[in-house]
BATORPA-273982 format. One line per field, with one value per residue (C-alpha): y, x, z; residue number from 1. Coordinates in nm, 2 decimals. Layout:
<rs>
Y = [Y	...]
X = [X	...]
Z = [Z	...]
pos = [NUM	...]
</rs>
This chain:
<rs>
Y = [0.52	0.84	0.92	1.14	0.87	0.57	0.28	0.04	-0.28	-0.36	-0.73	-0.95	-1.04	-1.28	-1.50	-1.60	-1.28	-0.88	-0.74	-0.51	-0.18	-0.02	-0.14	0.04	0.33	0.30	0.26	0.58	0.79	0.72	0.87	1.19	1.17	1.16	0.92	0.68	0.35	0.10	-0.25	-0.51	-0.50	-0.83	-1.05	-0.90	-0.95	-1.33	-1.36	-1.22	-1.46	-1.76	-1.81	-1.97	-1.67	-1.57	-1.91	-1.93	-1.59	-1.70	-2.01	-1.78	-1.54	-1.83	-1.99	-1.64	-1.54	-1.87	-2.06	-2.01	-2.10	-2.35	-2.67	-2.50	-2.50	-2.76	-3.07	-2.96	-2.67	-2.86	-3.06	-2.80	-2.64	-3.00	-3.02	-2.63	-2.74	-2.95	-2.66	-2.42	-2.66	-2.70	-2.38	-2.19	-2.51	-2.50	-2.15	-2.15	-2.46	-2.28	-1.94	-2.19	-2.20	-2.53	-2.79	-3.09	-3.06	-3.17	-3.55	-3.54	-3.35	-3.63	-3.93	-3.87	-3.82	-3.47	-3.21	-3.20	-3.31	-3.12	-3.16	-3.01	-3.33	-3.54	-3.57	-3.64	-3.90	-4.07	-4.11	-4.05	-4.31	-4.09	-3.78	-3.97	-4.06	-3.70	-3.57	-3.83	-3.57	-3.27	-3.43	-3.44	-3.11	-3.01	-3.29	-3.14	-2.79	-2.91	-3.08	-2.77	-2.58	-2.81	-2.79	-2.36	-2.39	-2.60	-2.35	-2.05	-2.23	-2.24	-1.85	-1.77	-1.98	-1.88	-1.56	-1.35	-1.45	-1.22	-1.35	-1.49	-1.55	-1.36	-1.15	-0.98	-0.90	-0.93	-0.92	-0.56	-0.44	-0.66	-0.43	-0.22	0.05	0.22	0.33	0.24	-0.13	-0.04	0.23	0.08	-0.18	0.07	0.20	-0.15	-0.20	-0.33	-0.70	-0.93	-0.93	-0.53	-0.52	-0.68	-0.46	-0.16	-0.23	-0.34	-0.02	0.18	0.08	0.14	0.50	0.59	0.49	0.59	0.93	1.03	1.30	1.11	0.75	0.56	0.27	0.09	-0.12	-0.41	-0.61	-0.60	-0.79	-0.50	-0.24	-0.25	-0.25	0.01	0.19	0.06	0.20	0.52	0.55	0.52	0.72	1.05	0.96	0.92	1.18	1.41	1.56	1.30	1.29	0.98	0.84	0.53	0.43	0.12	-0.16	-0.12	0.26	0.22	0.02	0.04	0.39	0.65	0.77	0.82	1.10	0.98	1.21	0.98	0.78	1.12	1.11	0.87	0.95	1.31	1.14	0.88	0.88	0.69	0.49	0.52	0.63	0.79	1.13	1.15	1.08	1.30	1.61	1.49	1.47	1.85	1.95	1.82	1.99	2.32	2.66	2.79	2.84	2.72	2.34	2.07	1.72	1.45	1.22	1.28	1.32	1.52	1.70	2.07	2.27	1.96	1.84	1.56	1.67	1.52	1.71	1.68	2.04	1.99	1.99	1.74	1.39	1.07	0.96	0.71	0.34	0.40	0.68	0.52	0.33	0.00	-0.14	-0.13	-0.42	-0.24	-0.28	-0.58	-0.88	-1.10	-1.38	-1.40	-1.48	-1.79	-2.06	-2.28	-2.56	-2.59	-2.87	-3.11	-2.98	-2.79	-2.48	-2.40	-2.40	-2.07	-1.82	-1.95	-2.15	-1.91	-1.56	-1.39	-1.07	-0.86	-0.67	-0.54	-0.60	-0.35	-0.13	-0.20	-0.45	-0.46	-0.66	-0.46	-0.58	-0.84	-0.77	-0.88	-0.66	-0.31	-0.20	0.12	0.22	0.36	0.00	-0.15	0.05	0.28	0.03	0.12	-0.12	-0.13	-0.20	-0.52	-0.40	-0.18	-0.44	-0.65	-0.38	-0.38	-0.77	-0.76	-0.49	-0.68	-0.96	-0.77	-0.63	-0.91	-1.19	-1.40	-1.44	-1.56	-1.35	-1.28	-1.08	-0.93	-0.77	-0.81	-1.00	-0.97	-0.90	-1.20	-1.00	-0.85	-1.14	-1.28	-0.98	-1.00	-1.34	-1.31	-1.01	-1.25	-1.51	-1.24	-1.14	-1.51	-1.44	-1.76	-1.65	-1.80	-1.68	-1.66	-1.43	-1.41	-1.41	-1.42	-1.74	-1.56	-1.78	-1.62	-1.86	-2.08	-2.40	-2.20	-1.88	-2.12	-2.32	-1.96	-1.86	-2.16	-2.14	-1.77	-1.93	-1.93	-2.25	-2.11	-1.89	-1.84	-1.73	-1.70	-1.99	-1.81	-2.01	-2.31	-2.26	-2.08	-1.88	-1.72	-1.68	-1.48	-1.28	-1.17	-1.07	-1.30	-1.32	-1.71	-2.02	-2.38	-2.48	-2.24	-2.26	-2.58	-2.55	-2.28	-2.46	-2.74	-2.56	-2.44	-2.79	-2.98	-2.70	-2.77	-2.47	-2.54	-2.37	-2.24	-2.14	-1.91	-2.05	-1.87	-2.00	-1.79	-1.56	-1.38	-1.61	-1.92	-2.24	-2.54	-2.75	-2.46	-2.54	-2.91	-2.89	-2.63	-2.87	-3.15	-2.93	-2.86	-3.24	-3.34	-3.05	-3.19	-3.60	-3.51	-3.30	-2.98	-2.74	-2.82	-2.62	-2.43	-2.23	-2.19	-1.85	-1.73	-1.43	-1.13	-0.82	-0.48	-0.13	-0.03	-0.34	-0.33	-0.56	-0.36	-0.04	-0.17	-0.47	-0.49	-0.54	-0.84	-0.99	-0.92	-0.72	-0.55	-0.61	-0.30	-0.37	-0.21	0.10	0.17	0.11	0.50	0.58	0.33	0.45	0.80	0.65	0.47	0.66	0.43	0.16	0.10	-0.20	-0.55	-0.51	-0.74	-0.89	-1.15	-1.37	-1.31	-1.69	-1.75	-2.02	-2.07	-2.04	-2.13	-2.46	-2.58	-2.43	-2.74	-3.00	-2.76	-2.71	-3.09	-3.21	-2.97	-3.02	-3.44	-3.35	-3.16	-3.44	-3.64	-3.83	-3.94	-3.87	-4.17	-4.05	-3.95	-3.58	-3.67	-3.79	-3.43	-3.32	-3.41	-3.30	-3.39	-3.25	-3.31	-3.51	-3.33	-3.30	-3.26	-3.57	-3.73	-3.64	-3.31	-3.17	-3.43	-3.37	-2.98	-3.12	-3.30	-3.06	-2.94	-2.65	-2.37	-2.46	-2.11	-1.96	-1.68	-1.48	-1.14	-1.36	-1.40	-1.68	-1.74	-2.07	-2.10	-2.42	-2.50	-2.47	-2.82	-3.01	-3.03	-3.33	-3.37	-3.68	-3.81	-4.01	-4.22	-4.36	-4.52	-4.39	-4.05	-3.88	-3.56	-3.35	-3.38	-3.24	-3.38	-3.14	-3.29	-3.11	-3.15	-3.00	-3.02	-3.38	-3.53	-3.51	-3.52	-3.50	-3.40	-3.46	-3.19	-3.12	-2.94	-2.58	-2.62	-2.72	-2.46	-2.22	-2.35	-2.32	-1.92	-1.88	-2.04	-1.86	-1.49	-1.59	-1.64	-1.42	-1.27	-1.12	-0.78	-0.81	-1.11	-1.22	-1.26	-1.62	-1.36	-1.26	-1.62	-1.72	-1.47	-1.52	-1.91	-1.89	-1.61	-1.96	-2.27	-2.38	-2.40	-2.28	-2.44	-2.82	-2.72	-2.58	-2.88	-3.15	-3.41	-3.23	-2.91	-3.05	-3.20	-2.87	-2.71	-2.95	-2.87	-2.52	-2.35	-2.10	-1.92	-1.63]
X = [7.05	7.04	6.71	6.59	6.46	6.62	6.37	6.52	6.43	6.68	6.77	6.60	6.25	6.19	6.36	6.14	5.97	6.00	5.80	5.60	5.63	5.87	5.70	5.38	5.57	5.76	5.40	5.25	5.58	5.52	5.21	5.35	5.69	5.90	6.20	6.29	6.47	6.40	6.62	6.61	6.89	6.84	6.84	7.16	7.27	7.20	7.30	7.66	7.68	7.56	7.81	8.11	8.33	8.08	8.12	8.46	8.52	8.31	8.48	8.84	8.66	8.57	8.90	9.13	8.88	8.79	9.17	9.16	8.80	8.71	8.73	8.46	8.23	7.97	8.01	7.77	7.96	8.34	8.15	8.05	8.38	8.52	8.36	8.35	8.51	8.20	7.99	8.16	8.19	7.79	7.63	7.65	7.48	7.20	7.10	7.07	6.84	6.64	6.63	6.46	6.75	6.89	6.59	6.78	6.96	6.67	6.76	7.11	6.99	6.73	7.00	7.15	7.54	7.56	7.47	7.75	7.45	7.48	7.21	6.93	6.93	6.89	6.48	6.48	6.75	6.54	6.26	6.32	6.06	5.78	5.95	5.93	5.56	5.49	5.70	5.49	5.25	5.44	5.71	6.09	6.16	5.98	6.15	6.50	6.38	6.28	6.66	6.83	6.66	6.80	7.10	7.11	6.93	7.29	7.52	7.29	7.37	7.73	7.72	7.48	7.74	8.08	8.01	7.70	7.44	7.21	7.16	6.81	6.69	6.42	6.52	6.84	6.89	6.52	6.59	6.69	6.34	6.07	5.90	6.25	6.05	6.36	6.60	6.90	7.00	6.97	7.18	7.43	7.47	7.51	7.81	8.00	8.17	8.01	7.95	8.03	7.70	7.69	8.03	7.88	7.56	7.74	7.94	7.65	7.46	7.77	7.74	7.42	7.43	7.71	7.53	7.17	7.30	6.99	6.88	6.65	6.65	6.39	6.39	6.07	6.09	5.83	5.88	6.14	6.40	6.49	6.51	6.89	7.00	6.79	6.96	7.29	7.26	7.10	7.42	7.65	7.47	7.51	7.88	7.99	7.69	7.48	7.35	7.13	6.83	6.65	6.33	6.18	5.82	5.66	5.50	5.70	5.72	5.33	5.27	5.58	5.70	5.37	5.50	5.88	5.99	6.41	6.60	6.89	6.68	6.70	7.08	7.01	6.71	6.55	6.21	5.98	5.66	5.34	5.07	4.97	5.30	5.22	5.12	5.40	5.70	5.56	5.56	5.93	6.00	5.85	6.05	6.39	6.42	6.21	6.39	6.11	6.05	5.70	5.70	5.38	5.36	5.18	5.18	5.58	5.80	6.12	6.36	6.30	6.49	6.62	6.31	6.09	5.80	5.51	5.40	5.03	5.06	4.89	4.55	4.62	4.39	4.52	4.53	4.23	4.38	4.24	4.47	4.77	4.90	4.99	5.30	5.61	5.90	6.13	6.49	6.45	6.61	6.31	6.47	6.69	6.48	6.52	6.25	6.25	6.01	6.10	5.82	5.67	5.30	5.18	5.01	5.25	5.48	5.33	5.48	5.81	5.83	5.75	5.75	5.46	5.32	5.14	4.85	4.57	4.18	4.08	4.26	4.19	3.95	3.60	3.53	3.70	3.60	3.82	3.97	4.32	4.37	4.52	4.20	4.21	4.51	4.42	4.57	4.32	4.00	4.02	3.84	3.85	3.78	3.95	3.73	3.74	3.81	4.10	4.23	4.24	4.40	4.70	4.72	4.77	5.00	5.19	5.20	5.36	5.59	5.73	5.65	5.46	5.10	5.12	4.94	4.94	4.66	4.80	4.49	4.37	4.07	3.92	3.59	3.41	3.17	3.49	3.65	3.35	3.37	3.76	3.72	3.42	3.62	3.95	3.71	3.56	3.93	4.02	4.34	4.55	4.66	4.73	4.61	4.59	4.47	4.34	4.04	3.75	3.54	3.23	2.92	2.90	3.15	2.94	3.01	2.92	3.17	3.46	3.38	3.39	3.74	3.90	3.78	3.95	4.27	4.25	4.48	4.47	4.31	4.45	4.20	4.16	4.06	4.20	4.07	3.85	3.59	3.29	3.28	3.62	3.52	3.25	3.47	3.72	3.41	3.51	3.19	3.21	3.13	3.37	3.04	3.05	3.42	3.39	3.14	3.34	3.66	3.50	3.36	3.68	3.85	3.61	3.65	4.03	4.15	4.39	4.35	4.53	4.41	4.58	4.53	4.58	4.63	4.65	4.38	4.26	4.02	4.09	4.12	4.30	4.01	3.95	4.26	4.31	3.90	4.08	4.35	4.07	3.88	4.18	4.27	3.97	3.96	4.27	4.18	3.85	4.10	3.91	4.24	4.54	4.78	4.79	4.99	4.98	5.08	5.02	4.80	5.01	4.87	4.95	4.88	4.67	4.40	4.07	4.27	4.56	4.35	4.10	4.28	4.06	3.77	3.90	4.11	4.42	4.70	4.95	5.31	5.55	5.79	5.59	5.50	5.13	5.02	4.95	5.29	5.46	5.33	5.46	5.84	5.85	6.05	6.07	5.90	5.54	5.33	5.35	5.26	5.36	5.04	4.97	4.65	4.39	4.30	4.70	4.76	5.09	5.00	5.36	5.42	5.14	5.36	5.57	5.31	5.03	5.31	5.44	5.09	5.01	5.36	5.20	4.84	5.02	5.17	4.89	4.97	4.92	4.52	4.53	4.75	4.56	4.61	4.81	5.08	5.15	5.26	5.49	5.24	4.88	4.59	4.25	4.03	3.85	3.51	3.48	3.28	3.47	3.25	3.18	3.28	3.15	2.83	2.88	2.96	2.60	2.40	2.10	2.18	1.93	1.70	1.57	1.60	1.84	1.64	1.85	2.18	2.34	2.31	2.65	2.74	3.09	3.11	3.11	2.78	2.65	2.63	2.25	2.08	1.68	1.48	1.14	1.00	0.73	0.48	0.13	0.08	0.21	0.52	0.69	1.01	1.28	1.63	1.96	2.23	2.59	2.86	3.23	3.43	3.83	3.82	3.50	3.14	2.79	2.46	2.10	1.75	1.50	1.17	1.31	1.14	1.26	1.62	1.63	1.56	1.80	2.10	1.99	2.01	2.34	2.48	2.37	2.49	2.84	3.14	3.24	2.86	2.81	2.50	2.43	2.06	1.94	1.79	1.47	1.48	1.53	1.24	1.05	1.12	1.10	0.73	0.61	0.71	0.65	0.52	0.65	0.99	1.11	0.99	1.21	1.51	1.51	1.46	1.74	1.82	1.89	2.10	2.29	2.41	2.42	2.66	2.90	2.94	2.56	2.65	2.43	2.60]
Z = [-6.72	-6.59	-6.35	-6.12	-5.90	-5.78	-5.62	-5.44	-5.23	-4.96	-4.91	-4.86	-4.97	-5.19	-5.41	-5.71	-5.81	-5.68	-5.41	-5.63	-5.47	-5.68	-5.97	-5.89	-5.81	-6.12	-6.33	-6.14	-6.19	-6.58	-6.59	-6.46	-6.69	-6.41	-6.53	-6.26	-6.24	-5.97	-5.82	-5.62	-5.42	-5.25	-5.52	-5.68	-5.34	-5.34	-5.75	-5.62	-5.30	-5.49	-5.77	-5.82	-5.76	-5.47	-5.28	-5.37	-5.17	-4.87	-4.78	-4.84	-4.63	-4.38	-4.36	-4.28	-4.00	-3.83	-3.86	-3.45	-3.45	-3.70	-3.48	-3.24	-3.59	-3.58	-3.77	-4.04	-4.14	-4.13	-4.35	-4.61	-4.56	-4.65	-4.98	-5.08	-5.45	-5.51	-5.41	-5.59	-5.90	-5.89	-5.77	-6.14	-6.29	-6.00	-6.00	-6.36	-6.31	-6.07	-6.33	-6.54	-6.78	-6.77	-6.74	-6.79	-6.48	-6.32	-6.41	-6.30	-5.94	-5.92	-6.01	-5.68	-5.62	-5.80	-5.54	-5.25	-4.92	-4.58	-4.26	-4.48	-4.67	-4.35	-4.35	-4.72	-4.70	-4.38	-4.59	-4.94	-5.01	-4.87	-5.02	-5.38	-5.32	-5.25	-5.57	-5.76	-5.78	-5.85	-6.13	-6.16	-6.21	-5.90	-5.72	-5.85	-5.75	-5.37	-5.36	-5.51	-5.27	-4.97	-5.13	-5.10	-4.75	-4.65	-4.76	-4.62	-4.31	-4.33	-4.42	-4.11	-3.87	-4.05	-4.19	-4.12	-3.79	-3.96	-4.30	-4.39	-4.78	-4.72	-4.46	-4.32	-3.92	-3.88	-3.49	-3.54	-3.68	-3.52	-3.22	-3.19	-2.95	-2.95	-3.18	-3.00	-3.08	-3.45	-3.41	-3.25	-3.46	-3.75	-3.60	-3.62	-3.95	-4.26	-4.22	-4.51	-4.68	-4.57	-4.83	-5.13	-5.08	-5.08	-5.40	-5.60	-5.47	-5.56	-5.93	-5.94	-5.83	-6.05	-6.36	-6.25	-6.12	-5.90	-5.72	-5.49	-5.38	-5.21	-5.04	-5.03	-4.66	-4.67	-4.37	-4.06	-4.25	-4.46	-4.21	-4.10	-4.48	-4.58	-4.31	-4.38	-4.75	-4.62	-4.43	-4.68	-4.93	-4.68	-4.64	-5.01	-5.18	-4.89	-5.17	-5.24	-5.08	-4.93	-4.85	-4.66	-4.72	-4.76	-4.55	-4.23	-4.19	-4.25	-3.96	-3.74	-3.76	-3.72	-3.43	-3.48	-3.26	-3.25	-3.43	-3.52	-3.74	-4.01	-3.98	-4.25	-4.42	-4.52	-4.57	-4.39	-4.59	-4.48	-4.66	-5.04	-5.19	-5.48	-5.44	-5.11	-5.36	-5.66	-5.41	-5.24	-5.60	-5.67	-5.34	-5.51	-5.82	-5.67	-5.57	-5.42	-5.02	-4.98	-5.01	-5.00	-4.81	-4.81	-4.49	-4.44	-4.17	-4.17	-3.97	-3.90	-3.70	-3.49	-3.45	-3.60	-3.75	-3.92	-4.23	-4.41	-4.55	-4.92	-5.00	-5.29	-5.23	-5.33	-5.66	-5.74	-5.80	-6.17	-6.20	-6.04	-6.38	-6.44	-6.29	-6.45	-6.39	-6.66	-6.52	-6.28	-6.34	-6.43	-6.56	-6.27	-6.01	-5.83	-5.81	-5.48	-5.34	-5.00	-4.89	-5.13	-5.14	-5.50	-5.29	-5.09	-5.31	-5.54	-5.32	-5.36	-5.73	-6.02	-6.13	-6.09	-6.21	-5.90	-5.88	-5.67	-5.74	-5.48	-5.26	-4.89	-4.73	-4.85	-4.52	-4.25	-3.93	-3.79	-3.44	-3.47	-3.83	-3.85	-3.97	-3.83	-4.09	-4.48	-4.61	-4.47	-4.38	-4.73	-4.96	-5.34	-5.63	-5.98	-6.27	-6.44	-6.79	-6.61	-6.42	-6.70	-6.96	-6.72	-6.73	-7.10	-7.07	-6.82	-7.02	-7.32	-7.08	-6.92	-7.11	-6.81	-6.81	-6.42	-6.20	-5.79	-5.68	-5.39	-5.21	-4.84	-4.93	-5.31	-5.36	-5.49	-5.73	-5.87	-5.89	-6.09	-6.34	-6.40	-6.47	-6.74	-6.87	-6.92	-7.08	-7.28	-7.39	-7.50	-7.26	-7.14	-6.79	-6.48	-6.17	-5.76	-5.51	-5.10	-5.04	-4.78	-4.75	-4.82	-4.90	-5.24	-5.35	-5.49	-5.67	-6.01	-5.93	-5.85	-6.18	-6.39	-6.17	-6.29	-6.64	-6.64	-6.52	-6.14	-5.99	-5.61	-5.32	-4.99	-4.70	-4.33	-4.15	-3.82	-3.53	-3.63	-3.35	-3.41	-3.09	-3.15	-3.52	-3.38	-3.15	-3.42	-3.63	-3.92	-4.05	-4.13	-3.96	-3.99	-4.18	-4.41	-4.50	-4.52	-4.79	-4.96	-4.99	-5.11	-5.41	-5.45	-5.43	-5.66	-5.90	-5.94	-5.73	-5.46	-5.09	-4.84	-4.47	-4.26	-3.94	-3.61	-3.18	-2.90	-2.99	-2.64	-2.43	-2.67	-2.42	-2.42	-2.56	-2.83	-2.92	-2.97	-3.10	-3.36	-3.46	-3.53	-3.75	-3.95	-3.95	-4.07	-4.34	-4.48	-4.46	-4.66	-4.93	-4.93	-4.82	-4.94	-4.75	-4.46	-4.16	-3.81	-3.66	-3.32	-3.25	-3.22	-3.09	-3.31	-3.20	-3.47	-3.41	-3.21	-2.99	-2.94	-2.89	-2.64	-2.47	-2.19	-2.43	-2.49	-2.20	-2.24	-2.04	-2.23	-2.07	-2.05	-1.81	-1.50	-1.65	-1.80	-2.11	-2.16	-2.03	-2.24	-2.56	-2.45	-2.42	-2.76	-3.01	-3.31	-3.39	-3.26	-3.35	-3.21	-2.84	-2.54	-2.35	-2.13	-2.20	-1.86	-1.93	-1.83	-2.10	-2.23	-2.61	-2.74	-2.62	-2.87	-3.20	-3.26	-3.23	-3.44	-3.69	-3.69	-3.73	-4.03	-4.20	-4.22	-4.32	-4.60	-4.74	-4.72	-4.44	-4.02	-3.99	-3.83	-3.55	-3.20	-3.15	-2.84	-3.07	-3.17	-2.83	-2.56	-2.26	-2.17	-2.36	-2.34	-2.61	-2.86	-2.87	-3.24	-3.35	-3.61	-3.88	-3.82	-4.15	-4.37	-4.22	-4.28	-4.64	-4.69	-4.59	-4.86	-5.05	-5.10	-5.42	-5.47	-5.79	-5.76	-6.02	-6.03	-6.09	-6.48	-6.66	-6.84	-7.08	-7.08	-7.30	-7.65	-7.92	-7.96	-8.25	-8.31	-8.48	-8.56	-8.51	-8.46	-8.12	-8.17	-7.91	-7.96	-8.30	-8.20	-8.29	-8.19	-8.35	-8.12	-8.07	-8.00	-7.86	-7.85	-7.67	-7.66	-7.43	-7.37	-7.22	-7.32	-7.43	-7.35	-7.50	-7.41	-7.56	-7.57	-7.78	-8.07	-8.01	-7.65	-7.79	-8.04	-7.80	-7.59	-7.88	-7.90	-7.51	-7.53	-7.85	-7.67	-7.31	-7.39	-7.20	-7.55	-7.54	-7.34	-7.27	-7.07	-6.91	-6.62	-6.49	-6.44	-6.78	-6.93	-6.72	-6.89	-7.21	-7.15	-7.03	-7.31	-7.55	-7.33	-6.99	-6.60	-6.63	-6.32	-6.46	-6.75	-6.51	-6.28	-6.49	-6.62	-6.93	-6.77	-6.47	-6.68	-6.89	-6.51	-6.42	-6.74	-6.77	-6.77	-6.45	-6.24	-6.11]
pos = [1	2	3	4	5	6	7	8	9	10	11	12	13	14	15	16	17	18	19	20	21	22	23	24	25	26	27	28	29	30	31	32	33	34	35	36	37	38	39	40	41	42	43	44	45	46	47	48	49	50	51	52	53	54	55	56	57	58	59	60	61	62	63	64	65	66	67	68	69	70	71	72	73	74	75	76	77	78	79	80	81	82	83	84	85	86	87	88	89	90	91	92	93	94	95	96	97	98	99	100	101	102	103	104	105	106	107	108	109	110	111	112	113	114	115	116	117	118	119	120	121	122	123	124	125	126	127	128	129	130	131	132	133	134	135	136	137	138	139	140	141	142	143	144	145	146	147	148	149	150	151	152	153	154	155	156	157	158	159	160	161	162	163	164	165	166	167	168	169	170	171	172	173	174	175	176	177	178	179	180	181	182	183	184	185	186	187	188	189	190	191	192	193	194	195	196	197	198	199	200	201	202	203	204	205	206	207	208	209	210	211	212	213	214	215	216	217	218	219	220	221	222	223	224	225	226	227	228	229	230	231	232	233	234	235	236	237	238	239	240	241	242	243	244	245	246	247	248	249	250	251	252	253	254	255	256	257	258	259	260	261	262	263	264	265	266	267	268	269	270	271	272	273	274	275	276	277	278	279	280	281	282	283	284	285	286	287	288	289	290	291	292	293	294	295	296	297	298	299	300	301	302	303	304	305	306	307	308	309	310	311	312	313	314	315	316	317	318	319	320	321	322	323	324	325	326	327	328	329	330	331	332	333	334	335	336	337	338	339	340	341	342	343	344	345	346	347	348	349	350	351	352	353	354	355	356	357	358	359	360	361	362	363	364	365	366	367	368	369	370	371	372	373	374	375	376	377	378	379	380	381	382	383	384	385	386	387	388	389	390	391	392	393	394	395	396	397	398	399	400	401	402	403	404	405	406	407	408	409	410	411	412	413	414	415	416	417	418	419	420	421	422	423	424	425	426	427	428	429	430	431	432	433	434	435	436	437	438	439	440	441	442	443	444	445	446	447	448	449	450	451	452	453	454	455	456	457	458	459	460	461	462	463	464	465	466	467	468	469	470	471	472	473	474	475	476	477	478	479	480	481	482	483	484	485	486	487	488	489	490	491	492	493	494	495	496	497	498	499	500	501	502	503	504	505	506	507	508	509	510	511	512	513	514	515	516	517	518	519	520	521	522	523	524	525	526	527	528	529	530	531	532	533	534	535	536	537	538	539	540	541	542	543	544	545	546	547	548	549	550	551	552	553	554	555	556	557	558	559	560	561	562	563	564	565	566	567	568	569	570	571	572	573	574	575	576	577	578	579	580	581	582	583	584	585	586	587	588	589	590	591	592	593	594	595	596	597	598	599	600	601	602	603	604	605	606	607	608	609	610	611	612	613	614	615	616	617	618	619	620	621	622	623	624	625	626	627	628	629	630	631	632	633	634	635	636	637	638	639	640	641	642	643	644	645	646	647	648	649	650	651	652	653	654	655	656	657	658	659	660	661	662	663	664	665	666	667	668	669	670	671	672	673	674	675	676	677	678	679	680	681	682	683	684	685	686	687	688	689	690	691	692	693	694	695	696	697	698	699	700	701	702	703	704	705	706	707	708	709	710	711	712	713	714	715	716	717	718	719	720	721	722	723	724	725	726	727	728	729	730	731	732	733	734	735	736	737	738	739	740	741	742	743	744	745	746	747]
</rs>
């Protein structure tokens, strides 16, 4: 298929699902009738490597290249090489299984003596009983995926040791892109002969260019681990067809290359665009197809008269989110992505298991205050939500396009009010979807809202607890407290929505005591089962965050090899984001890394809650100051029972069966009504006086998601009190409490 534009994600990002940037761009280009073709070069390289012929070539290459050094290989590499026929024999079947095409293989994988095993299996074999217990909650298919993942990781270890040290499943030569203030190291690496992985990458790229014959090639580079491959590909294109124009955009240039000055970069790329890519790419397309002398650019670096210049000459404004179209996954090898499970934790596996259509509820972050975050950049500070109806329209389009009903909303933080409206729209249309997203642990996430989200298909949320310390949360300007986080995660969990928490250590001025107290908070949250997954990361100071912009205010000292901070900034000619610093407390936060991560790994598997915190560290730590029941006390605090009169009242259940009867007592009789409700797994009933019951039946019927007009609690109260007595006595009575616990929601 020929196209004007070729959109490429260079190796490597994810194995299980495409990184969405090129699909977003292609969807926009469709609205402009601009022809484009997209490819995930990363998954195509993986599929070439991890095949019978690919492994045969790898082992042959290793044998030829390493005749003199094979004795220097590790025992693990020697074992894998000795088992090369077993790997070549099984690889195609295992890949097919991980692609969802060979489900019956799970039984053979789990029965043992099918997969060749090297060092990645050691932990599993040492505690097979523990892993069997862990996977009891997940099933045979997931256990088999985990074992197959270990098998792939063994092969990866061999590739890293014997073929190409830069290889990784989700990154390539990442070290070359991490805060490379100077272009020298990357440039020098590109002067060397292509690596083994490079040769595969360039072969596949050559085949695609010959078919597509593009005028403009766009590389979306989201992470440092994609940077080297993007440059290597661009270098090769310039050599074989210099007429093709090449541009780079994406997350890496958006954060790291905002001040690029080294003109050698433009030996490889003609353009580098920043921030939202739709309008910059449209203008580049116009440039490539125009014969005029005057051109418009949007947030674009290029080389002009041998100098790097930044062009932002157009008066056109960026497109609204409602105008950019639906992401288009056409051209991508959707049925060939590989689902893997690295650890036995259902929440944690969402990032690597399953194919997810990716969408965004809102551009930017509605909070936009966290001091560690890049809140000065457009991708955070420009907040623009998308209407719920448009979002669900896009969901339906993607289901029709991909055949997949799973969605990952990749927001910085999805707004609770918009999540509510999206959920109601999904229910209104009777869509069956599965979705998850990133949130802030807002108090807006009441139990009723979580009930609604679950009913619409939400299975999980991830959010930043960061440092589990109220002092530090306030310093971060997170806008939450530990108590609030506990209550919100409880609301999600009791409604069947899994929770992943992003955790941070080493924030400026954080003390050793606060680090240990944070760990104790996390231990209690896991022990109570109100978070199911987490990840510790050490604080990193970025150039575009409040801490990076004003380090003195946060008690940190930038470390810039003896030069002043301002002078060093002037010397940076390539990437500028992560800034080395020293905390004025003098604490070595790095030494806590292993203990924090090891404890968390065990907590995620539901074990070791009774261990002393000291057991996770090989150096002396202080005792925690946190009471052992601190989190449980947070959960026992009474809710505010004040009626939220402006809130909508929604009934999610089925309409009840009605049974009329008469109740008599001491010579008096009352007409009564029994309302029998059936839900998916059980039933319940309530009994009311007939008039009250019929009124309630009518209210439930008209306040379901399918109805466009939904009454508020205030309207419900007013309507009730025109017919009957005190509404609050009715609302808080046992029959209404029963129905409120079973799908009558106040939102």
